[in-house]
Structure formats: structure tokens, C-alpha cells
MARBA-3410 file (N, C-alpha, C, O; in Angstrom, 1 decimal):
144
14.0,-18.2,-40.0,14.1,-17.0,-39.0,12.8,-16.5,-38.4,12.6,-16.3,-37.3 ~ 11.8,-16.4,-39.6,10.5,-15.9,-39.3,9.7,-16.8,-38.4,9.0,-16.4,-37.5 ~ 10.0,-18.1,-38.6,9.3,-19.2,-37.7,10.0,-18.9,-36.1,9.3,-18.9,-35.1 ~ 11.2,-18.6,-35.9,11.7,-18.5,-34.6,11.2,-17.1,-34.1,11.1,-17.0,-32.9 ~ 11.0,-16.3,-34.7,10.5,-14.8,-34.3,8.9,-14.9,-34.0,8.3,-14.3,-33.1
8.4,-15.7,-34.8,7.0,-16.0,-34.5,6.6,-16.6,-33.0,5.7,-16.2,-32.2 ~ 7.5,-17.8,-33.0,7.5,-18.7,-31.8,7.8,-17.8,-30.6,7.1,-17.8,-29.6 ~ 8.9,-17.0,-30.6,9.3,-16.3,-29.7,8.1,-15.2,-29.2,7.8,-15.2,-28.0 ~ 7.6,-14.4,-30.0,6.4,-13.4,-29.9,5.5,-14.3,-29.1,5.3,-14.0,-27.9 ~ 4.9,-15.6,-29.8,3.9,-16.2,-29.2,4.1,-16.6,-27.6,3.2,-16.4,-26.8
5.2,-17.2,-27.4,5.8,-17.5,-25.9,5.6,-16.3,-25.1,4.7,-16.2,-24.2 ~ 6.4,-15.0,-25.4,6.2,-13.8,-24.8,5.1,-13.4,-24.4,4.9,-12.9,-23.3 ~ 3.9,-13.5,-25.6,2.6,-13.2,-25.4,1.8,-14.0,-24.3,1.2,-13.5,-23.4 ~ 2.0,-15.1,-24.5,1.5,-16.1,-23.6,1.9,-15.9,-22.1,1.0,-15.8,-21.2 ~ 3.4,-15.7,-21.9,3.8,-15.5,-20.7,3.2,-13.9,-20.1,3.0,-13.8,-18.9
3.0,-13.0,-20.9,2.6,-11.8,-20.5,1.0,-11.8,-20.2,0.4,-11.0,-19.4 ~ 0.4,-12.6,-20.9,-1.2,-12.7,-20.6,-1.5,-13.7,-19.5,-2.5,-13.7,-18.8 ~ -0.6,-14.6,-19.4,-1.0,-15.7,-18.1,-0.7,-15.2,-16.7,-1.0,-15.8,-15.7 ~ -0.1,-13.9,-16.7,0.3,-13.7,-15.4,1.6,-14.1,-14.8,2.4,-13.4,-14.2 ~ 1.7,-15.4,-15.0,3.3,-15.8,-14.7,4.1,-15.7,-13.6,5.3,-16.0,-13.5
3.2,-15.2,-12.4,3.9,-14.9,-11.4,4.4,-16.2,-10.8,5.5,-16.1,-10.2 ~ 4.0,-17.2,-10.8,4.5,-18.3,-10.4,5.9,-18.8,-11.3,6.9,-19.5,-10.9 ~ 5.7,-18.3,-12.5,7.1,-18.9,-13.3,8.0,-18.1,-12.9,9.1,-18.7,-12.7 ~ 8.0,-16.7,-12.7,8.8,-15.7,-12.3,9.3,-15.7,-10.7,10.4,-15.5,-10.3 ~ 8.2,-15.9,-10.2,8.3,-16.1,-8.7,7.9,-17.2,-8.0,6.8,-17.2,-7.3
8.6,-18.5,-8.1,8.1,-19.5,-7.8,8.1,-19.8,-6.1,7.6,-20.9,-5.8 ~ 8.5,-19.0,-5.4,8.4,-18.9,-4.0,7.0,-18.5,-3.7,6.4,-18.9,-2.7 ~ 6.4,-17.6,-4.5,4.9,-17.1,-4.4,3.9,-18.4,-4.0,3.2,-18.4,-3.0 ~ 4.1,-19.3,-4.7,3.1,-20.6,-4.5,3.5,-21.1,-3.0,2.6,-21.6,-2.3 ~ 4.7,-20.9,-2.7,4.7,-21.6,-1.4,4.4,-20.6,-0.3,4.0,-21.0,0.8
4.5,-19.4,-0.4,3.7,-18.5,0.4,2.1,-18.6,0.6,1.4,-18.3,1.6 ~ 1.6,-19.0,-0.6,0.0,-19.1,-0.7,-0.3,-20.2,0.0,-1.4,-20.2,0.7 ~ 0.6,-21.4,-0.1,0.3,-22.5,0.5,0.3,-22.4,1.9,-0.6,-23.0,2.5 ~ 1.3,-21.7,2.5,1.3,-21.6,4.1,0.5,-20.6,4.6,0.3,-20.5,5.8 ~ -0.2,-19.6,3.7,-1.4,-18.9,4.2,-2.5,-19.2,3.8,-3.4,-18.4,3.6
-2.6,-20.9,3.7,-4.2,-21.3,3.2,-5.0,-21.2,4.5,-4.5,-21.7,5.6 ~ -6.1,-20.6,4.4,-7.1,-20.5,5.3,-8.3,-21.5,4.8,-8.3,-22.1,3.7 ~ -9.2,-21.3,5.9,-10.5,-21.9,5.8,-11.3,-21.5,4.5,-12.1,-22.3,4.0 ~ -11.2,-20.2,4.1,-11.6,-19.7,2.8,-10.8,-18.8,2.0,-9.8,-18.3,2.6 ~ -11.0,-18.5,0.9,-10.1,-17.6,0.2,-10.0,-16.3,0.6,-9.0,-15.6,0.4
-11.0,-15.9,1.4,-10.8,-14.4,2.1,-9.9,-14.6,3.4,-9.2,-13.6,3.8 ~ -9.7,-15.8,4.1,-8.9,-16.0,5.1,-7.7,-16.1,4.5,-6.7,-15.5,5.0 ~ -7.4,-16.8,3.5,-6.1,-16.8,2.8,-5.4,-15.5,2.7,-4.3,-15.2,3.1 ~ -6.3,-14.7,1.9,-5.6,-13.2,1.5,-5.5,-12.4,2.9,-4.7,-11.5,3.0 ~ -6.2,-12.6,3.8,-5.9,-12.2,5.0,-4.6,-12.4,5.9,-3.9,-11.6,6.5
-4.5,-13.8,5.6,-3.1,-14.3,6.1,-1.9,-13.8,5.3,-0.8,-13.5,5.9 ~ -2.1,-13.6,3.9,-1.1,-13.1,3.3,-0.7,-11.5,3.5,0.3,-10.9,3.4 ~ -2.1,-11.0,3.7,-1.7,-9.4,4.3,-0.8,-9.5,5.7,0.1,-8.7,5.9 ~ -1.1,-10.3,6.5,-0.3,-10.3,7.8,1.1,-10.7,7.4,2.0,-9.9,7.7 ~ 1.4,-11.6,6.8,2.7,-12.0,6.1,3.5,-10.9,5.6,4.7,-10.7,6.0
2.8,-10.0,4.6,3.3,-8.8,4.0,3.8,-7.8,4.9,4.9,-7.3,4.8 ~ 2.9,-7.5,6.0,3.1,-6.4,6.8,4.4,-6.8,7.7,5.1,-6.0,8.2 ~ 4.5,-8.1,8.0,5.8,-8.6,8.9,6.9,-8.2,7.9,7.8,-7.4,8.3 ~ 7.0,-8.7,6.6,8.1,-8.6,5.8,8.2,-7.3,5.5,9.4,-7.0,5.5 ~ 7.4,-6.4,5.4,7.6,-4.9,5.2,8.3,-4.3,6.3,9.1,-3.4,6.1
7.9,-4.9,7.7,8.8,-4.1,8.9,10.0,-4.9,8.8,11.0,-4.4,9.3 ~ 10.2,-6.2,8.3,11.7,-6.6,8.5,12.5,-5.8,7.3,13.6,-5.4,7.5 ~ 11.9,-5.7,6.4,12.6,-4.9,5.4,13.4,-3.5,5.8,14.5,-3.2,5.3 ~ 12.7,-3.0,6.4,13.3,-1.7,6.8,14.8,-1.6,7.5,15.3,-2.4,8.3 ~ 15.3,-0.6,6.9,16.8,-0.6,7.3,17.8,-1.4,6.3,19.0,-1.1,6.2
17.2,-2.3,5.6,18.1,-2.8,4.6,18.5,-2.1,3.2,18.1,-1.0,3.0 ~ 19.2,-2.6,2.4,19.3,-2.2,1.2,19.4,-3.4,0.1,19.7,-4.6,0.5 ~ 19.0,-3.0,-1.1,19.0,-3.8,-2.2,18.0,-5.0,-2.1,17.2,-4.9,-1.2 ~ 18.0,-6.0,-2.8,17.1,-7.1,-3.0,17.6,-8.2,-1.7,18.0,-9.3,-1.9 ~ 17.4,-7.7,-0.5,17.7,-8.4,0.6,16.8,-9.6,0.7,16.1,-9.9,-0.3
16.8,-10.4,1.9,15.9,-11.6,1.9,14.5,-11.2,2.4,13.5,-11.9,2.0 ~ 14.5,-10.2,3.2,13.0,-9.7,3.5,12.4,-9.1,2.5,11.2,-9.4,2.3 ~ 13.0,-8.2,1.6,12.5,-7.6,0.4,12.1,-8.7,-0.5,11.0,-8.6,-1.1 ~ 12.9,-9.7,-0.7,12.4,-10.8,-1.6,11.2,-11.4,-1.0,10.3,-11.7,-1.8 ~ 11.2,-11.8,0.2,10.1,-12.5,0.9,8.8,-11.6,0.4,7.9,-12.2,-0.3
8.9,-10.2,0.8,8.0,-9.4,0.5,7.3,-9.6,-0.9,6.1,-9.8,-1.1 ~ 8.2,-9.4,-1.8,8.2,-9.5,-3.2,7.2,-10.8,-3.7,6.2,-10.7,-4.4 ~ 7.8,-11.8,-3.2,7.0,-13.1,-3.4,5.7,-13.2,-2.6,4.8,-13.7,-3.3 ~ 5.5,-12.9,-1.5,4.1,-12.6,-0.9,3.3,-11.8,-1.6,2.1,-12.1,-1.9 ~ 3.9,-10.7,-2.1,2.9,-9.8,-2.6,2.2,-10.5,-4.0,1.0,-10.4,-4.3
3.1,-11.3,-4.7,2.5,-11.8,-5.9,1.6,-12.9,-5.8,0.8,-13.2,-6.6 ~ 1.7,-13.6,-4.3,0.8,-14.6,-3.9,-0.3,-14.0,-3.5,-1.4,-14.7,-3.5 ~ -0.4,-12.9,-3.1,-1.5,-12.0,-2.6,-2.3,-12.1,-3.7,-3.4,-12.7,-3.8 ~ -1.5,-11.1,-4.8,-2.4,-10.5,-6.0,-3.1,-11.8,-6.7,-4.1,-11.7,-7.3 ~ -2.5,-12.9,-6.6,-3.1,-14.0,-7.3,-4.0,-14.6,-6.5,-5.0,-15.1,-7.0
-3.8,-14.7,-5.2,-5.0,-15.3,-4.3,-6.2,-14.2,-4.4,-7.4,-14.7,-4.3 ~ -6.2,-12.8,-4.5,-7.1,-12.0,-4.4,-8.2,-12.4,-5.7,-9.4,-12.4,-5.5 ~ -7.7,-12.7,-6.9,-8.4,-13.1,-8.1,-9.1,-14.4,-7.7,-10.0,-14.9,-8.4 ~ -8.8,-15.0,-6.6,-9.5,-16.6,-6.3,-10.5,-16.5,-5.4,-11.1,-17.5,-5.0 ~ -10.9,-15.2,-5.2,-12.0,-15.1,-4.0,-13.5,-15.6,-4.6,-13.6,-15.3,-5.8
-14.4,-16.1,-4.1,-15.4,-16.6,-4.6,-16.2,-15.4,-5.4,-16.1,-14.3,-5.1 ~ -16.9,-16.0,-6.4,-17.4,-15.0,-7.4,-18.5,-14.2,-6.7,-18.5,-13.0,-7.1 ~ -19.5,-14.5,-5.7,-20.3,-13.9,-5.0,-19.8,-12.6,-4.3,-20.3,-11.5,-4.3 ~ -18.7,-12.9,-3.8,-18.1,-11.8,-2.8,-17.4,-11.0,-4.0,-17.4,-9.8,-3.8 ~ -16.7,-11.5,-5.2,-16.3,-10.4,-6.1,-17.1,-9.5,-6.5,-16.7,-8.5,-6.9
-18.2,-9.8,-6.5,-19.4,-8.8,-7.2,-19.9,-7.7,-6.1,-20.9,-7.0,-6.3 ~ -19.2,-7.6,-5.1,-19.6,-6.6,-4.0,-18.9,-5.3,-4.0,-17.7,-5.3,-4.5 ~ -19.3,-4.4,-3.6,-18.6,-2.9,-3.6,-17.3,-3.2,-2.7,-16.2,-2.6,-3.0 ~ -17.5,-4.0,-1.7,-16.4,-4.2,-0.8,-15.2,-4.7,-1.5,-14.1,-4.2,-1.5 ~ -15.5,-5.9,-2.3,-14.4,-6.6,-3.2,-13.7,-5.4,-4.2,-12.5,-5.4,-4.4
-14.6,-4.4,-4.7,-14.1,-3.5,-5.5,-13.3,-2.7,-4.8,-12.3,-2.3,-5.4 ~ -13.5,-2.3,-3.8,-12.6,-1.5,-2.8,-11.2,-2.2,-2.4,-10.1,-1.6,-2.3 ~ -11.3,-3.6,-2.3,-10.2,-4.2,-2.0,-9.2,-4.2,-3.1,-8.0,-4.1,-3.0 ~ -9.9,-4.4,-4.5,-9.2,-4.3,-5.6,-8.2,-2.9,-5.9,-7.1,-2.9,-6.4 ~ -9.1,-1.9,-5.4,-8.4,-0.4,-5.5,-7.3,-0.5,-4.6,-6.3,0.0,-5.0
-7.2,-1.0,-3.5,-6.2,-1.1,-2.3,-4.9,-1.8,-2.9,-3.7,-1.4,-2.7 ~ -5.3,-2.9,-3.7,-4.4,-3.7,-4.4,-3.6,-2.8,-5.4,-2.4,-2.7,-5.4 ~ -4.3,-2.2,-6.0,-3.5,-1.3,-7.1,-2.8,-0.2,-6.4,-1.8,0.3,-7.0 ~ -3.2,0.3,-5.3,-2.4,1.2,-4.7,-1.1,0.8,-4.2,-0.1,1.6,-4.1 ~ -1.3,-0.8,-3.6,-0.2,-1.3,-3.2,0.9,-1.7,-4.4,2.1,-1.9,-4.1
0.3,-1.8,-5.5,1.3,-2.0,-6.4,2.2,-0.5,-6.9,3.4,-0.4,-7.3 ~ 1.3,0.4,-6.7,2.1,1.7,-7.1,3.1,2.0,-6.0,4.2,2.5,-6.3 ~ 2.8,1.5,-4.9,3.7,2.1,-3.8,4.8,0.8,-3.8,5.9,1.2,-3.4 ~ 4.7,-0.5,-4.1,5.8,-1.2,-4.2,6.6,-0.9,-5.4,7.8,-1.1,-5.3 ~ 6.2,-0.5,-6.3,7.0,-0.1,-7.2,8.1,1.0,-6.9,9.3,1.0,-7.4
7.6,1.6,-6.2,8.4,3.0,-5.5,9.4,2.2,-4.7,10.6,2.3,-4.9 ~ 8.9,1.3,-3.8,10.0,0.5,-2.9,11.0,0.0,-3.6,12.2,0.2,-3.4 ~ 10.5,-0.8,-4.8,11.8,-1.4,-5.8,12.6,-0.4,-6.1,13.8,-0.5,-5.9 ~ 12.1,0.8,-6.8,12.8,1.7,-7.3,13.8,2.3,-6.2,14.9,2.6,-6.6 ~ 13.4,2.3,-5.0,14.6,2.9,-4.1,15.1,1.8,-3.0,15.5,2.0,-1.8
15.0,0.7,-3.5,15.4,-0.5,-2.6,17.1,-0.2,-2.1,17.6,-0.6,-1.1 ~ 17.6,0.4,-2.9,19.1,0.8,-2.6,19.3,2.1,-1.7,20.3,2.2,-0.9 ~ 18.4,2.8,-1.8,18.4,4.3,-1.2,17.6,4.5,0.1,16.4,4.3,0.1 ~ 18.2,4.7,1.1,17.7,5.1,2.4,17.6,6.6,2.3,18.5,7.2,1.7 ~ 16.6,7.2,2.9,15.5,6.7,3.9,14.2,6.5,3.1,13.1,6.3,3.7
14.3,6.8,1.7,13.0,6.6,0.8,12.6,5.2,0.6,11.4,5.0,0.2 ~ 13.4,4.1,0.8,13.1,2.8,0.9,12.0,2.6,2.0,10.9,2.1,1.8 ~ 12.5,3.0,3.5,11.9,3.0,4.5,10.6,3.8,4.5,9.6,3.4,5.1 ~ 10.6,4.7,4.1,9.3,5.7,4.0,8.2,4.8,3.3,7.1,4.5,3.7 ~ 8.8,4.5,2.1,7.8,3.7,1.1,7.2,2.5,1.7,6.0,2.3,1.6
8.2,1.6,2.5,7.5,0.4,3.3,6.7,1.0,4.4,5.6,0.5,4.6 ~ 7.1,1.8,4.9,6.1,2.5,6.1,4.6,2.8,5.5,3.6,2.4,6.0 ~ 4.7,3.4,4.3,3.2,3.7,3.7,2.7,2.4,3.0,1.5,2.2,3.0 ~ 3.6,1.4,2.6,3.2,0.1,2.0,2.2,-0.6,3.5,1.1,-1.1,3.5 ~ 3.1,-0.5,4.5,2.5,-1.1,5.8,1.0,-0.6,6.0,0.1,-1.4,6.1
1.0,0.9,6.0,-0.4,1.6,6.2,-1.5,1.0,5.0,-2.6,0.5,5.3 ~ -1.1,1.1,4.0,-2.1,0.6,3.0,-2.4,-0.8,3.2,-3.6,-1.1,2.9 ~ -1.6,-1.8,3.6,-2.0,-3.0,3.9,-3.1,-3.1,5.0,-4.1,-3.8,5.0 ~ -2.7,-2.2,6.1,-3.6,-2.0,7.2,-5.2,-1.8,6.7,-6.1,-2.3,7.2 ~ -5.2,-0.9,5.8,-6.4,-0.4,5.1,-7.0,-1.4,4.4,-8.2,-1.7,4.7
-6.3,-2.2,3.4,-6.8,-3.3,2.9,-7.2,-4.5,3.7,-8.0,-5.3,3.2 ~ -6.7,-4.8,4.8,-7.1,-5.8,5.8,-8.4,-5.3,6.4,-9.2,-6.2,6.5 ~ -8.8,-4.3,6.8,-9.9,-3.7,7.1,-11.1,-3.8,6.2,-12.2,-4.0,6.6 ~ -10.8,-3.7,4.8,-11.6,-3.9,3.8,-11.9,-5.5,3.7,-13.0,-6.0,3.5 ~ -10.9,-6.3,3.8,-11.1,-7.5,3.7,-11.7,-8.2,4.7,-12.2,-9.3,4.5
-11.8,-7.6,6.1,-12.4,-8.4,7.2,-13.6,-8.1,6.9,-14.5,-8.9,7.2 ~ -14.1,-6.9,6.4,-15.5,-6.4,5.8,-16.1,-7.6,4.9,-17.2,-7.9,4.9 ~ -15.1,-8.1,4.2,-15.6,-9.0,3.1,-16.0,-10.3,3.6,-16.7,-11.1,2.9 ~ -15.6,-10.5,4.7,-15.8,-12.0,5.3,-17.3,-12.3,5.2,-17.8,-13.4,5.5
END
């Protein structure tokens, strides 16, 4: 029994520390591949465009509909891709600002998810999400 519990704890710990977004969100990898640009910054810029379009398409819906599921997977792909930007660019203040925008997006998305079944809160948070994406895109364009 102790071995089973130890193994379960180890697997849980490894899954939690590895990020596991592609284990729990396998379509995120597909979106990352679709967004592939000539550089890592181009890739994340392409993902911001995809996320903005999905956020707009999610308006008016309820529950975990297709548009919200797409946004969710795209957001995981973006989060993973943001960490893959070249190290020289990751050391700049502009990248630090992009990371701050990403953290703000996570806070907003958690609210979108909480209110996914409740209108008009869902749409209000999706609009805020879109606004934050636009600010993030401006930062990423400066990072080019």
C-alpha cells in the first residue's frame, strides 16, 4: 500500500512540475504548430491573434463550447511558447512586461472559466481578455 501511495505521489508531483499542458490539453500542441512562425516571437504573436479571434467567437456562448475550448487550448499553447523565446530576449525588460501580461491573462481567464455558464459576466471577462491580449501584442511587437 505504501508503495502504491508513493508511486501515486511521485506521478502527481512530476505531472504538476512538468507543466503537463500537452498531456491535459493535447490540442494545444496542434495550435502551437499552426502558429509556427519564422521566430519564437512570431509564433507567440500568431497565437495572440488566434486567441483574440477565439475570445470574440466565445462571446454569447455558454459552458465549455467549441470556441471556449479552442481559446483554452490556444492559451496553453501560448503559455508554453512564451517560455521558449530566445534567452537573449528573455533577459530584456520588454519580455518581463510580456510575462506580466501573461499573468494578468491567467487571472482573467480563470474568471472567464468561472463564469463560463453565466451571461453577461462571461462576455465581459472575454472582452477584458481581448483588451489584455491587445496590450500583450503591442509588447511582443516591441520584443521583435
